[in-house]
TILUM-456014 format. One line per 3 residues: number of its first residue (from 0); for each residue y, z, x of C-alpha. Coordinates in nm, 2 decimals, m for minus. Layout:
residues N
NUM	Y Z X; ...
END
This chain:
residues 533
0	0.75 m4.98 9.00; 1.00 m5.14 8.78; 1.31 m5.34 8.77
3	1.60 m5.39 8.54; 1.56 m5.76 8.41; 1.64 m5.99 8.12
6	1.38 m5.99 7.85; 1.39 m6.26 7.58; 1.53 m6.15 7.25
9	1.61 m5.81 7.38; 1.86 m5.84 7.66; 1.80 m5.59 7.93
12	1.51 m5.40 7.97; 1.25 m5.23 8.23; 0.99 m5.48 8.34
15	0.69 m5.36 8.58; 0.70 m5.51 8.91; 0.36 m5.38 9.03
18	0.04 m5.27 8.83; 0.12 m4.93 8.68; m0.21 m4.70 8.62
21	m0.26 m4.51 8.30; m0.09 m4.16 8.33; 0.16 m4.27 8.62
24	0.50 m4.10 8.60; 0.71 m4.40 8.60; 1.04 m4.21 8.61
27	1.19 m3.87 8.62; 1.56 m3.86 8.57; 1.84 m3.63 8.50
30	2.11 m3.70 8.23; 2.44 m3.82 8.35; 2.59 m3.73 8.02
33	2.49 m3.46 7.76; 2.57 m3.41 7.39; 2.56 m3.07 7.21
36	2.27 m2.96 6.99; 2.49 m2.90 6.67; 2.73 m3.17 6.51
39	3.06 m3.17 6.61; 3.36 m3.35 6.50; 3.46 m3.68 6.67
42	3.77 m3.58 6.82; 3.59 m3.29 7.01; 3.30 m3.50 7.11
45	3.54 m3.77 7.25; 3.73 m3.51 7.45; 3.37 m3.36 7.58
48	3.24 m3.69 7.66; 3.53 m3.83 7.83; 3.56 m3.53 8.07
51	3.18 m3.62 8.18; 3.26 m3.98 8.20; 3.56 m3.91 8.43
54	3.33 m3.73 8.67; 3.08 m4.01 8.72; 3.08 m4.23 9.02
57	3.20 m4.58 9.01; 2.83 m4.72 9.02; 2.74 m4.47 8.72
60	3.03 m4.57 8.52; 2.96 m4.94 8.54; 2.62 m4.88 8.45
63	2.71 m4.66 8.16; 2.96 m4.90 8.01; 2.73 m5.19 8.04
66	2.50 m5.03 7.77; 2.47 m5.17 7.45; 2.68 m5.04 7.18
69	2.64 m5.07 6.81; 2.96 m4.93 6.70; 3.32 m5.07 6.69
72	3.57 m4.92 6.90; 3.95 m4.95 6.99; 3.97 m4.72 7.30
75	3.76 m4.61 7.59; 3.69 m4.26 7.41; 3.55 m4.44 7.12
78	3.34 m4.68 7.34; 3.19 m4.41 7.51; 3.10 m4.22 7.19
81	2.96 m4.52 7.03; 2.73 m4.59 7.36; 2.60 m4.24 7.33
84	2.52 m4.25 6.96; 2.34 m4.59 7.01; 2.15 m4.49 7.34
87	2.10 m4.12 7.37; 1.77 m3.95 7.41; 1.64 m3.61 7.28
90	1.70 m3.31 7.52; 1.54 m2.98 7.40; 1.73 m2.73 7.59
93	1.95 m2.43 7.51; 2.29 m2.59 7.33; 2.19 m2.95 7.46
96	2.06 m3.18 7.19; 2.08 m3.52 7.37; 2.16 m3.70 7.69
99	2.24 m4.04 7.85; 2.01 m4.15 8.11; 2.10 m4.45 8.32
102	1.75 m4.58 8.37; 1.55 m4.44 8.08; 1.80 m4.54 7.82
105	1.75 m4.91 7.92; 1.39 m4.90 7.80; 1.33 m5.09 7.48
108	1.12 m4.99 7.18; 0.79 m5.12 7.07; 0.57 m4.99 6.78
111	0.26 m5.03 7.01; 0.46 m4.89 7.29; 0.27 m4.88 7.64
114	0.47 m4.58 7.76; 0.58 m4.24 7.64; 0.91 m4.04 7.69
117	0.94 m3.67 7.69; 1.21 m3.40 7.78; 1.02 m3.17 8.04
120	1.19 m2.84 7.99; 1.03 m2.70 8.32; 1.19 m2.96 8.56
123	1.48 m3.02 8.34; 1.42 m3.39 8.35; 1.35 m3.67 8.12
126	1.01 m3.85 8.20; 0.85 m4.16 8.10; 0.47 m4.20 8.17
129	0.21 m4.50 8.10; 0.01 m4.48 7.82; m0.21 m4.73 7.95
132	m0.28 m4.95 8.23; 0.06 m5.17 8.25; 0.01 m5.50 8.47
135	0.27 m5.65 8.67; 0.52 m5.84 8.49; 0.49 m5.65 8.14
138	0.79 m5.49 7.99; 0.77 m5.11 7.98; 0.83 m4.99 7.63
141	0.87 m4.66 7.44; 0.88 m4.56 7.06; 1.22 m4.46 6.93
144	1.13 m4.34 6.59; 0.95 m4.02 6.49; 0.66 m4.03 6.27
147	0.45 m4.34 6.25; 0.53 m4.55 5.95; 0.44 m4.85 5.78
150	0.59 m5.18 5.90; 0.86 m5.22 5.62; 1.00 m4.86 5.68
153	0.98 m4.91 6.08; 1.19 m5.23 6.04; 1.42 m5.07 5.79
156	1.49 m4.76 6.01; 1.53 m4.98 6.34; 1.77 m5.21 6.18
159	1.99 m4.92 6.03; 1.99 m4.69 6.35; 1.96 m4.94 6.62
162	2.04 m5.30 6.48; 1.74 m5.49 6.55; 1.41 m5.60 6.40
165	1.10 m5.53 6.59; 0.89 m5.83 6.67; 0.61 m5.63 6.88
168	0.24 m5.71 6.86; 0.20 m5.44 6.58; 0.50 m5.58 6.37
171	0.37 m5.95 6.43; 0.02 m5.91 6.28; m0.09 m6.15 6.02
174	m0.02 m6.01 5.66; m0.37 m5.89 5.61; m0.40 m5.72 5.95
177	m0.07 m5.54 5.87; m0.15 m5.41 5.54; m0.46 m5.26 5.71
180	m0.24 m5.10 5.97; m0.02 m4.96 5.71; m0.31 m4.81 5.52
183	m0.42 m4.64 5.83; m0.09 m4.50 5.92; m0.05 m4.38 5.55
186	m0.38 m4.20 5.56; m0.28 m4.05 5.88; 0.01 m3.89 5.73
189	m0.18 m3.78 5.42; m0.42 m3.61 5.64; m0.15 m3.46 5.85
192	m0.02 m3.29 5.53; m0.37 m3.18 5.43; m0.44 m3.02 5.79
195	m0.09 m2.86 5.82; 0.03 m2.74 6.16; 0.17 m2.41 6.03
198	m0.06 m2.14 6.12; 0.00 m1.99 5.78; m0.12 m2.32 5.61
201	m0.40 m2.44 5.82; m0.72 m2.38 5.66; m1.00 m2.32 5.95
204	m1.30 m2.47 5.74; m1.53 m2.74 5.80; m1.32 m2.93 5.56
207	m1.02 m2.92 5.80; m1.26 m3.04 6.09; m1.37 m3.34 5.87
210	m0.99 m3.44 5.82; m0.91 m3.42 6.17; m1.24 m3.61 6.27
213	m1.13 m3.90 6.03; m0.77 m3.85 6.19; m0.86 m3.89 6.52
216	m1.08 m4.21 6.43; m0.77 m4.37 6.28; m0.56 m4.31 6.56
219	m0.81 m4.48 6.78; m0.83 m4.78 6.55; m0.43 m4.80 6.57
222	m0.42 m4.81 6.93; m0.44 m4.59 7.23; m0.20 m4.32 7.36
225	m0.05 m4.22 7.02; 0.12 m3.88 7.06; m0.03 m3.74 6.75
228	m0.38 m3.78 6.89; m0.35 m3.46 7.12; m0.20 m3.27 6.84
231	m0.50 m3.36 6.62; m0.75 m3.24 6.89; m0.55 m2.91 6.92
234	m0.61 m2.86 6.55; m0.97 m2.91 6.59; m0.97 m2.67 6.87
237	m0.79 m2.40 6.68; m1.05 m2.45 6.37; m1.35 m2.44 6.60
240	m1.23 m2.14 6.79; m1.10 m1.95 6.46; m1.49 m1.98 6.37
243	m1.59 m1.84 6.69; m1.72 m2.17 6.84; m1.60 m2.16 7.18
246	m1.80 m2.47 7.30; m1.66 m2.72 7.08; m1.30 m2.53 7.11
249	m1.32 m2.57 7.47; m1.40 m2.95 7.45; m1.15 m3.02 7.20
252	m0.89 m2.83 7.39; m0.98 m3.02 7.70; m0.91 m3.35 7.51
255	m0.58 m3.24 7.37; m0.46 m3.13 7.74; m0.58 m3.47 7.89
258	m0.38 m3.66 7.63; m0.08 m3.47 7.70; m0.13 m3.50 8.06
261	m0.13 m3.86 8.03; 0.17 m3.89 7.82; 0.38 m3.59 7.98
264	0.24 m3.51 8.30; 0.07 m3.22 8.45; 0.39 m3.00 8.47
267	0.46 m3.05 8.09; 0.50 m2.76 7.86; 0.21 m2.86 7.65
270	m0.02 m2.91 7.95; 0.08 m2.55 8.09; 0.05 m2.38 7.76
273	m0.28 m2.53 7.63; m0.44 m2.58 7.96; m0.51 m2.20 7.96
276	m0.67 m2.23 7.63; m0.92 m2.52 7.77; m1.01 m2.28 8.04
279	m1.06 m1.95 7.83; m1.08 m2.05 7.43; m1.16 m1.69 7.34
282	m0.81 m1.62 7.46; m0.64 m1.77 7.12; m0.52 m1.51 6.90
285	m0.73 m1.67 6.60; m1.05 m1.62 6.78; m1.30 m1.43 6.57
288	m1.12 m1.48 6.25; m1.49 m1.57 6.15; m1.80 m1.60 6.35
291	m1.99 m1.84 6.14; m2.01 m2.10 6.40; m2.04 m1.86 6.69
294	m2.12 m2.03 7.05; m2.04 m1.94 7.39; m1.82 m2.18 7.61
297	m2.11 m2.31 7.79; m2.36 m2.38 7.49; m2.28 m2.74 7.50
300	m2.61 m2.98 7.46; m2.69 m3.20 7.76; m2.86 m3.54 7.75
303	m2.73 m3.67 7.44; m2.60 m4.02 7.41; m2.24 m4.06 7.33
306	m2.26 m4.11 6.96; m2.51 m3.80 6.92; m2.27 m3.60 7.12
309	m1.98 m3.68 6.89; m2.18 m3.60 6.57; m2.25 m3.26 6.75
312	m1.89 m3.21 6.83; m1.76 m3.27 6.50; m2.04 m3.11 6.31
315	m2.12 m3.44 6.14; m2.41 m3.43 5.89; m2.65 m3.71 5.93
318	m2.80 m3.88 5.60; m3.12 m3.66 5.50; m3.45 m3.85 5.57
321	m3.71 m3.88 5.30; m3.92 m3.63 5.44; m3.64 m3.40 5.45
324	m3.58 m3.42 5.08; m3.95 m3.33 5.00; m3.92 m2.99 5.15
327	m3.86 m2.70 4.91; m3.50 m2.60 4.83; m3.34 m2.30 4.89
330	m3.13 m2.21 4.62; m2.95 m1.95 4.82; m2.83 m2.23 5.06
333	m2.44 m2.23 5.00; m2.42 m2.59 5.16; m2.63 m2.75 4.88
336	m2.55 m2.49 4.60; m2.18 m2.40 4.67; m2.01 m2.14 4.44
339	m1.70 m2.28 4.24; m1.44 m2.23 4.52; m1.63 m2.42 4.77
342	m1.66 m2.72 4.55; m1.43 m3.03 4.63; m1.14 m3.10 4.43
345	m1.13 m3.48 4.47; m1.38 m3.78 4.59; m1.17 m3.79 4.92
348	m1.28 m3.46 5.02; m1.45 m3.51 5.36; m1.69 m3.22 5.34
351	m1.87 m3.39 5.05; m1.78 m3.78 5.07; m1.77 m4.07 5.30
354	m1.55 m4.36 5.24; m1.75 m4.68 5.24; m1.58 m5.04 5.18
357	m1.27 m4.89 5.04; m1.46 m4.63 4.80; m1.57 m4.27 4.81
360	m1.93 m4.18 4.76; m2.11 m3.85 4.82; m2.21 m3.78 5.17
363	m2.50 m3.54 5.08; m2.65 m3.37 4.79; m2.49 m3.04 4.62
366	m2.53 m2.89 4.29; m2.34 m2.60 4.10; m2.53 m2.34 3.95
369	m2.37 m2.09 3.69; m2.50 m1.87 3.44; m2.37 m1.90 3.08
372	m2.17 m1.59 2.97; m1.98 m1.73 2.67; m1.93 m2.06 2.47
375	m1.65 m2.20 2.24; m1.65 m2.49 2.02; m1.31 m2.62 1.93
378	m1.22 m2.98 1.97; m1.49 m2.98 2.25; m1.76 m2.77 2.38
381	m1.64 m2.52 2.64; m1.91 m2.29 2.84; m1.80 m1.99 3.04
384	m2.02 m1.97 3.34; m2.06 m1.70 3.60; m2.13 m1.86 3.96
387	m2.33 m1.71 4.25; m2.01 m1.54 4.38; m1.98 m1.36 4.04
390	m1.66 m1.61 3.94; m1.62 m1.69 3.60; m1.52 m2.03 3.52
393	m1.50 m2.30 3.22; m1.69 m2.60 3.19; m1.50 m2.84 2.94
396	m1.72 m3.12 2.79; m1.54 m3.44 2.77; m1.84 m3.65 2.72
399	m1.85 m3.91 2.42; m2.02 m3.64 2.18; m1.76 m3.34 2.33
402	m2.07 m3.15 2.40; m2.28 m3.21 2.07; m2.54 m3.37 2.31
405	m2.68 m3.02 2.38; m2.89 m2.87 2.11; m2.75 m2.52 2.00
408	m3.07 m2.36 2.13; m2.98 m2.46 2.47; m2.66 m2.28 2.46
411	m2.76 m1.93 2.51; m2.63 m1.65 2.73; m2.78 m1.59 3.05
414	m2.94 m1.94 3.06; m2.84 m2.14 3.40; m2.64 m2.43 3.40
417	m2.69 m2.69 3.69; m2.41 m2.95 3.76; m2.49 m3.21 4.01
420	m2.19 m3.31 4.22; m1.97 m3.07 4.05; m1.59 m3.08 4.15
423	m1.32 m2.85 4.07; m1.04 m2.96 3.83; m0.71 m2.82 3.73
426	m0.65 m2.84 3.35; m0.31 m2.84 3.20; m0.37 m2.52 3.00
429	m0.61 m2.24 3.11; m0.81 m2.15 3.43; m0.94 m2.41 3.69
432	m1.29 m2.51 3.63; m1.53 m2.80 3.59; m1.46 m3.13 3.37
435	m1.80 m3.27 3.24; m1.81 m3.61 3.14; m2.17 m3.78 3.20
438	m2.42 m3.60 2.97; m2.70 m3.69 3.25; m2.54 m3.50 3.51
441	m2.60 m3.15 3.38; m2.91 m2.95 3.31; m2.96 m2.61 3.14
444	m3.27 m2.39 3.24; m3.39 m2.12 3.01; m3.37 m1.82 3.27
447	m3.09 m1.63 3.43; m2.94 m1.71 3.75; m3.04 m1.41 3.90
450	m3.42 m1.48 3.80; m3.36 m1.82 3.91; m3.27 m1.72 4.27
453	m3.55 m1.47 4.28; m3.78 m1.75 4.17; m3.63 m1.94 4.48
456	m3.72 m1.68 4.71; m4.05 m1.63 4.61; m4.12 m2.01 4.64
459	m3.97 m2.01 4.97; m4.19 m1.73 5.10; m4.52 m1.79 4.93
462	m4.53 m2.19 4.89; m4.44 m2.28 5.24; m4.68 m2.40 5.52
465	m4.55 m2.32 5.84; m4.75 m2.49 6.14; m5.07 m2.48 5.90
468	m5.02 m2.09 5.83; m4.96 m1.98 5.45; m4.89 m1.64 5.29
471	m5.10 m1.51 5.00; m4.89 m1.46 4.70; m5.09 m1.16 4.59
474	m5.16 m0.96 4.92; m4.91 m1.14 5.17; m5.20 m1.21 5.40
477	m5.13 m1.50 5.64; m5.42 m1.75 5.68; m5.47 m2.14 5.73
480	m5.76 m2.15 5.46; m5.56 m2.03 5.15; m5.56 m2.24 4.81
483	m5.30 m2.35 4.57; m5.24 m2.17 4.23; m5.41 m2.44 3.98
486	m5.14 m2.38 3.72; m4.81 m2.45 3.91; m4.95 m2.57 4.23
489	m4.70 m2.40 4.43; m4.82 m2.05 4.54; m5.10 m1.99 4.77
492	m5.38 m1.74 4.73; m5.67 m1.59 4.92; m5.91 m1.60 4.62
495	m5.91 m1.53 4.24; m5.87 m1.15 4.30; m5.55 m1.19 4.48
498	m5.44 m1.45 4.24; m5.49 m1.22 3.97; m5.27 m0.95 4.14
501	m5.00 m1.20 4.20; m5.01 m1.25 3.86; m4.96 m0.90 3.76
504	m4.73 m0.75 4.04; m4.52 m1.05 4.11; m4.47 m1.20 3.77
507	m4.65 m1.52 3.87; m4.75 m1.59 3.51; m4.39 m1.58 3.41
510	m4.32 m1.82 3.73; m4.60 m2.06 3.63; m4.44 m2.08 3.26
513	m4.11 m2.17 3.39; m4.23 m2.39 3.67; m4.40 m2.61 3.37
516	m4.06 m2.74 3.30; m4.06 m3.04 3.55; m3.70 m3.07 3.57
519	m3.69 m2.69 3.70; m3.98 m2.78 3.93; m3.81 m3.08 4.05
522	m3.52 m2.87 4.15; m3.73 m2.69 4.39; m3.94 m2.97 4.52
525	m3.68 m3.23 4.58; m3.50 m3.02 4.82; m3.17 m3.00 4.62
528	m3.15 m3.37 4.57; m2.93 m3.38 4.27; m3.05 m3.73 4.17
531	m3.41 m3.53 4.10; m3.24 m3.34 3.82
END
């Protein structure tokens, strides 16, 4: 499939002499010389290598000494050591750290490489596979470095380690496109740190899935076949399975295995290990850590177009339509009214924000609710709030008036504070809390949080109209012909007698008084749309 030929500006290299389809194993080769895993002194290495060079055939010896050498030498032993330090490829075997391969070591580097190298532990060979279709006459290239980095970092490392400047397509992009590429790679590395690969670090949350979703998208924009793509799909699989979602976990695992099979072959360690996960996702030790996303392996929707399927797979939330915003809010909905620990800690949290034209904007509505348990006035107002989880957190006022915008009558214990688009903040002193800067983005309701949640329950039960059927707030009778309360226009009643019962037994009179507050009424009627506050 290939031949050793002169490549302009690169010396020798492997060139395809026929069309090579994606996923093809281009070569599978044993090392002719190996080096130890642990660093040894030069004299020991020279002796160790000289013994191996001496056992080579004449053809192998000629091929070995024709390889490029970055290092100066005065004798054959130093020459051999320099060739190995210039050309050796990694080997993951007991006591062996690297090796020289007479053909694989001839493959040149490109940052947009069309092939992937890998040491196959099962067959004890170095393999190279096509990451995409390679047409006849195109040079076969691999990636010499570790993590993807910006153009300037790649160029510096290649010059220091291998003595050349890369001029591949990716490194030859115009300045603006090159900067965009660097930003993508920088964000990929940031997401990698946020996700983590250690089982103790990985947070199996929807937020993690959002990070992986973005990382996969960036990989696909960067170019096909990146080795990190399969790892990202595995992170997504583990996150889904840990939450009991076998359907999504299976698909993510299948995509990870498909990527590894293309890059490393069906007999690679990754395909063998994680192929079983794709067949039986419930076999993952993490399965059942949570069952909040529970599905079976075959609960995959059928008939969706590709975009809708990806939205389902990644649990993406579509923007709410106007008619959805008019539905009555459920204050116990933790997606819309999260506790403090579930709030975002930055604008780049993809559970809550999306990036549009280089800036982050809220992806959906959310509102933090907390009951005032204490207040302090020093150089600024500080409220202590207890959230729906019973956690006490401070709210520090950094408004222009340092909290003086609030009337003293509003700052009462057992009053409920609503903070639209609230975010967690770590302060230099004291406990984490909320930093409040915009006076318009905070409201205080003269009711305890418990009463507010109970009111939400009543409104959800006695104010809804499901398929034309309503429930009487006085007697709980269901009928399509009930009438609304004339005072709050929310609750349904059979007649004036039931309305009177509702006032007496269900505290409707108190509810009506509360709901005269247009802002509190708006909290329920706008479905949690925080702009309505």
